VOGU-3710 file (C-alpha; in Angstrom, 3 decimals, decimal comma):
1> xxxxxxxxxx> 38,275/0,068/15,678  37,927/3,475/14,056  34,593/5,019/13,120  35,341/4,345/9,453  36,061/0,679/10,194  32,834/0,435/12,164  30,831/1,926/9,301  32,485/-0,463/6,869  31,612/-3,442/9,090  27,966/-2,332/9,280
11> xxxxxxxxxx> 27,915/-1,865/5,509  29,258/-5,380/4,892  26,901/-6,971/7,428  23,878/-5,155/6,041  24,777/-5,948/2,439  25,086/-9,658/3,218  21,771/-9,528/5,096  19,820/-7,344/2,684  17,480/-10,094/1,432  16,632/-11,029/5,013
21> xxxxxxxxxx> 15,972/-7,356/5,741  13,721/-7,208/2,674  11,862/-10,310/3,894  11,321/-8,674/7,293  10,138/-5,461/5,660  7,709/-7,530/3,583  6,553/-9,384/6,709  6,039/-6,096/8,574  3,992/-4,630/5,730  1,982/-7,865/5,414
31> xxxxxxxxxx> 1,185/-7,865/9,137  0,109/-4,230/8,862  -2,116/-4,923/5,835  -3,738/-7,950/7,493  -5,121/-5,496/10,061  -5,784/-2,474/7,841  -7,566/-4,426/5,102  -8,746/-7,345/7,224  -11,405/-5,617/9,340  -14,029/-5,699/6,545
41> xxxxxxxxxx> -13,940/-9,517/6,797  -15,140/-9,151/10,394  -18,200/-7,014/9,637  -20,596/-10,019/9,741  -19,260/-10,977/13,179  -19,523/-7,380/14,359  -23,188/-7,336/13,376  -24,299/-10,858/14,296  -22,275/-11,373/17,466  -21,571/-7,873/18,725
51> xxxxxxxxxx> -24,950/-6,491/17,667  -23,539/-3,456/15,852  -25,479/-1,676/13,150  -24,008/-1,520/9,653  -23,168/2,161/10,189  -21,332/1,383/13,443  -19,401/-1,492/11,860  -18,493/0,702/8,877  -17,208/3,405/11,208  -14,970/0,921/13,017
61> xxxxxxxxxx> -13,665/-0,460/9,713  -12,760/3,087/8,591  -10,895/3,959/11,814  -7,477/2,392/10,968  -7,382/4,055/7,544  -8,102/7,445/9,099  -5,279/6,960/11,602  -2,952/5,842/8,826  -3,745/8,849/6,664  -3,115/11,331/9,473
71> xxxxxxxxxx> 0,340/10,018/10,414  2,103/8,749/7,271  4,214/11,883/6,757  5,033/12,174/10,480  6,310/8,588/10,577  8,288/9,189/7,392  10,012/12,158/8,996  10,724/10,059/12,091  12,302/7,333/9,948  14,494/9,951/8,262
81> xxxxxxxxxx> 15,698/11,162/11,636  15,813/8,122/13,926  16,279/5,155/11,606  14,134/2,452/10,060  14,550/-0,336/12,615  13,394/1,708/15,612  10,449/3,277/13,819  9,251/0,045/12,209  9,536/-1,999/15,402  8,042/0,726/17,614
91> xxxxxxxxxx> 5,007/1,473/15,449  4,233/-2,159/14,656  4,713/-3,232/18,272  2,426/-0,503/19,636  -0,169/-1,401/17,019  -0,016/-5,057/18,086  -0,426/-4,194/21,775  -3,427/-1,989/21,010  -5,021/-4,835/19,070  -4,366/-7,209/21,975
101> xxxxxxxxxx> -6,252/-4,778/24,202  -9,102/-4,650/21,669  -9,233/-8,438/21,554  -9,217/-9,149/25,284  -12,764/-8,063/26,034  -15,915/-6,288/24,913  -15,582/-2,528/24,488  -18,023/0,299/23,709  -18,129/1,328/20,064  -16,523/4,700/20,767
111> xxxxxxxxxx> -13,601/3,153/22,637  -13,140/0,496/19,940  -13,067/3,213/17,285  -10,389/5,078/19,258  -8,269/1,941/19,742  -8,411/1,043/16,044  -7,695/4,667/15,090  -4,569/4,629/17,276  -3,545/1,194/15,964  -3,868/2,420/12,377
121> xxxxxxxxxx> -1,839/5,511/13,214  0,858/3,320/14,785  1,087/0,770/12,000  1,550/3,592/9,465  5,183/3,621/10,600  5,802/0,520/8,487  4,888/2,159/5,168  7,754/4,613/4,905  10,269/2,786/7,106  10,082/-0,538/5,269
131> xxxxxxxxxx> 10,450/1,222/1,934  13,308/3,340/3,191  15,315/0,363/4,431  15,001/-1,274/0,994  16,155/1,960/-0,624  19,201/2,035/1,621  20,391/-1,556/1,230  19,660/-2,345/-2,417  21,634/-0,850/-5,299  19,673/0,955/-7,981
141> xxxxxxxxxx> 19,904/-1,922/-10,455  18,137/-4,267/-7,974  15,861/-1,763/-6,269  12,909/-2,104/-8,641  12,576/-5,835/-8,029  13,142/-5,384/-4,283  10,447/-2,720/-4,053  8,190/-4,870/-6,219  8,569/-7,726/-3,739  7,756/-5,353/-0,894
151> xxxxxxxxxx> 4,664/-4,087/-2,752  3,207/-7,614/-2,806  2,532/-7,166/0,921  -0,940/-5,754/0,309  -2,378/-8,786/-1,534  -0,521/-11,070/0,885  -2,006/-9,244/3,874  -5,493/-9,398/2,368  -4,981/-13,116/1,729  -3,890/-13,757/5,331
161> xxxxxxxxxx> -6,932/-11,862/6,580  -9,322/-13,628/4,196  -8,066/-17,066/5,224  -7,687/-16,451/8,961  -10,161/-13,894/10,245  -13,599/-15,266/9,202  -13,027/-18,790/10,628  -11,697/-17,363/13,905  -14,615/-14,955/14,175  -17,136/-17,685/13,408
171> xxxxxxxxxx> -15,772/-20,027/16,054  -14,551/-17,737/18,847  -15,945/-14,313/18,067  -14,773/-10,914/16,893  -12,331/-10,307/19,760  -10,488/-13,587/19,212  -10,140/-12,852/15,493  -8,496/-9,488/16,220  -5,752/-11,335/18,090  -4,463/-12,805/14,790
181> xxxxxxxxxx> -3,173/-9,494/13,326  -2,152/-8,506/16,868  0,075/-11,565/17,228  1,534/-11,125/13,753  2,387/-7,487/14,490  4,114/-8,240/17,812  6,125/-11,197/16,487  7,315/-9,297/13,411  8,123/-6,198/15,488  10,408/-8,293/17,698
191> xxxxxxxxxx> 12,117/-9,824/14,646  12,612/-6,379/13,121  14,148/-5,064/16,346  16,479/-8,066/16,458  17,577/-8,528/12,854  17,097/-5,337/10,817  20,135/-3,092/10,353  19,715/0,557/9,434  21,545/1,457/6,220  24,390/3,983/6,481
201> xxxxxxxxxx> 23,395/7,607/6,223  25,860/9,504/4,057  25,925/13,197/4,877  24,060/15,103/2,123  25,107/18,569/0,937  23,856/20,965/3,560  22,690/24,551/3,500  24,292/27,150/5,765  21,686/26,290/8,405  23,014/22,721/8,591
211> xxxxxxxxxx> 19,925/21,003/7,155  19,762/19,167/3,812  17,927/21,177/1,148  14,293/20,268/0,609  13,527/18,407/-2,645  10,068/19,984/-2,562  11,332/23,368/-3,690  10,830/22,338/-7,304  7,781/20,807/-9,002  9,225/17,322/-9,631
221> xxxxxxxxxx> 8,040/15,483/-6,524  4,720/17,322/-6,492  4,110/16,187/-10,082  5,062/12,621/-9,207  2,746/12,493/-6,178  -0,075/13,985/-8,243  0,418/11,504/-11,081  0,515/8,575/-8,640  -2,724/9,759/-7,020  -4,388/9,982/-10,437
231> xxxxxxxxxx> -3,268/6,437/-11,243  -4,939/5,145/-8,076  -8,383/5,991/-9,500  -8,541/3,184/-12,107  -7,032/0,764/-9,581  -9,846/1,356/-7,100  -12,444/1,563/-9,857  -11,608/-2,074/-10,566  -11,125/-3,310/-6,995  -14,172/-1,521/-5,538
241> xxxxxxxxxx> -16,716/-2,188/-8,277  -15,649/-5,447/-9,940  -17,291/-7,635/-7,225  -20,690/-5,922/-7,370  -20,478/-5,661/-11,168  -19,907/-9,398/-11,592  -22,775/-10,253/-9,251  -25,369/-7,647/-10,280  -24,669/-7,262/-14,020  -23,005/-10,527/-15,051
251> xxxxxxxxxx> -25,179/-12,534/-12,593  -22,304/-14,459/-11,024  -22,568/-15,953/-7,578  -20,666/-14,223/-4,790  -18,465/-17,298/-4,413  -17,550/-17,375/-8,110  -16,841/-13,642/-8,121  -14,629/-14,059/-5,040  -12,566/-16,823/-6,649  -12,177/-14,844/-9,877
261> xxxxxxxxxx> -11,005/-11,747/-8,020  -8,655/-13,800/-5,815  -6,932/-15,113/-8,951  -6,581/-11,657/-10,527  -5,239/-10,304/-7,207  -2,466/-12,887/-7,467  -1,795/-11,809/-11,050  -1,668/-8,211/-9,826  1,061/-9,124/-7,341  3,058/-10,670/-10,187
271> xxxxxxxxxx> 2,478/-7,491/-12,182  4,130/-5,420/-9,452  7,159/-7,699/-9,545  7,282/-7,527/-13,323  7,174/-3,737/-13,428  9,992/-3,562/-10,862  12,120/-5,943/-12,948  11,338/-3,882/-16,049  12,405/-0,633/-14,361  15,707/-2,210/-13,281
281> xxxxxxxxxx> 16,417/-3,389/-16,823  15,775/0,005/-18,454  17,324/2,025/-15,607  14,218/4,158/-15,128  11,126/4,133/-12,923  9,177/6,893/-14,635  9,381/5,760/-18,264  7,721/2,404/-17,449  5,283/4,285/-15,206  4,213/6,472/-18,138
291> xxxxxxxxxx> 3,762/3,440/-20,391  1,611/1,831/-17,685  -0,457/5,027/-17,446  -1,199/4,736/-21,183  -2,093/1,060/-20,724  -4,282/1,866/-17,713  -6,240/4,429/-19,730  -6,670/1,939/-22,570  -7,802/-0,931/-20,367  -10,443/1,219/-18,632
301> xxxxxxxxxx> -11,882/2,067/-22,042  -11,744/-1,636/-22,922  -13,751/-2,491/-19,785  -16,351/0,100/-20,765  -16,485/-1,253/-24,334  -16,788/-4,825/-23,074  -19,669/-3,859/-20,800  -21,524/-2,567/-23,849  -20,706/-5,540/-26,107  -19,576/-9,045/-25,072
311> xxxxxxxxxx> -19,352/-10,499/-21,547  -16,134/-12,404/-22,312  -14,427/-9,144/-23,303  -15,298/-7,358/-20,080  -14,002/-10,309/-18,033  -10,714/-10,244/-19,941  -10,517/-6,459/-19,554  -11,175/-6,636/-15,803  -8,403/-9,211/-15,399  -5,999/-7,025/-17,395
321> xxxxxxxxxx> -7,113/-3,988/-15,404  -6,444/-5,731/-12,095  -2,848/-6,322/-13,230  -2,059/-3,107/-15,116  -3,611/-0,606/-12,710  -1,551/-1,816/-9,718  1,745/-2,328/-11,554  2,798/1,320/-11,271  2,487/1,528/-7,458  6,007/0,358/-6,689
331> xxxxxxxxxx> 7,503/2,496/-9,461  6,063/5,732/-8,109  6,982/4,796/-4,557  10,575/3,976/-5,505  10,947/7,033/-7,725  9,707/9,377/-4,989  12,413/8,094/-2,634  15,169/8,175/-5,265  14,315/11,696/-6,421  14,058/12,965/-2,829
341> xxxxxxxxxx> 17,399/11,468/-1,742  18,079/9,396/1,354  17,796/12,303/3,789  14,219/13,032/2,669  13,160/9,551/1,520  10,887/8,786/4,484  8,959/12,037/4,152  8,710/11,640/0,388  7,333/8,102/0,684  4,934/9,221/3,414
351> xxxxxxxxxx> 3,662/12,035/1,207  3,373/9,630/-1,728  1,259/7,224/0,313  -0,864/10,051/1,717  -1,758/11,312/-1,757  -2,605/7,797/-2,911  -4,733/7,061/0,155  -6,725/10,265/-0,299  -7,426/9,295/-3,919  -8,313/5,748/-2,853
361> xxxxxxxxxx> -10,781/7,043/-0,249  -12,508/9,422/-2,684  -12,748/7,093/-5,686  -15,466/4,607/-4,568  -18,072/7,166/-3,377  -17,563/9,535/-6,325  -17,585/6,813/-8,985  -20,536/5,275/-7,173  -22,484/8,461/-7,851  -21,613/8,155/-11,551
371> xxxxxxxxxx> -22,662/4,506/-11,700  -26,000/4,904/-9,965  -27,582/1,537/-10,656  -26,414/0,626/-14,166  -23,980/3,200/-15,626  -20,846/1,068/-15,255  -19,567/1,778/-18,776  -19,794/5,524/-18,147  -17,967/5,174/-14,820  -15,080/3,252/-16,389
381> xxxxxxxxxx> -14,850/5,893/-19,143  -14,604/8,548/-16,424  -11,920/6,466/-14,676  -9,918/6,441/-17,933  -9,592/10,238/-17,778  -7,338/10,137/-14,700  -4,464/8,028/-16,099  -4,694/10,117/-19,275  -3,997/13,206/-17,160  -1,182/11,367/-15,364
391> xxxxxxxxxx> 0,632/10,701/-18,668  1,483/14,377/-19,021  2,147/14,888/-15,321  4,774/12,136/-14,783  8,150/13,987/-14,618  10,125/11,583/-16,814  12,802/14,157/-17,662  13,643/14,607/-13,976  15,356/11,210/-13,898  19,077/11,349/-14,553
401> x> 21,158/8,516/-16,033
//
């Protein structure tokens, strides 16, 4: 068999298996998110059973996100060079083994912080690699929906953590609960290593030095990353402050607020799918993204208006905000990979996620200063400024038919 025949066979096998590969990418991202966003559910067990202070528990919860933030671009570059299957399976598997170690016995706080930091750094491999494999196997007219499906991993991972971790921690303790995301990570890593096929890598136009030209020479990707980071602000304004707002201002019970937010999280996942389908139909990621930026600005102002007027209006606005403010995530992620090209897609998606994670980390403390005790309407008006700035920054004209 010639090299061309071999490439053609891989192409046909991967094309026929692309939905399975998407499912495995979704499973890998879900396993990663069940760890990254699941640790807050274990804070009561950390305090009651392990005897940690709130500051110590908060430090441990922050460790995976710090590791993730420091390594996203590095893992993206590794996926560009070595392939998606290896990088996804390696990072997820190492993360699972580190969590097994964390769950097999009591550890000092400093050691536990280091283990979770390393596990977060390892599981960051999934972010760029799972997106890159979707980019490679799905044609442009299906890519928006495929990426939208992949983007539902975050609410799915949070749901798995919410359902599984507290009961395990209550019955068997913090260490036993950590073994749930550990087991998920190891099982999915093995499936990825077995069943995922790397998409073909067509040789891009090269410079005299033999390397593909960097897409970061121009302003397009920088503008896209900046706009995506700005659009994260209203998303985290809703997700971070809606629970405390419903309890402290609207006088809901914690249980009722939790159920309400669980429902709107599910609607948000559907919103990501809908925006991906929309982008496939119109043949553009950035035009729908700009429309969603306008809608995000409007809905933040509606939340602020509802807070000052009628309770029913603010509840409707919060539900709309939970859907609209997350719907652009997959569009920016997909557009960054498409504009960068396959040779740079991993690094572009890593940079995209890094910018968004920085914005996500800064939003709650800074908006918290604006809110103080009661200034929620003012805070949501401030949050509306950021998508308004993103409207002008989104590089719509950079997309080519």
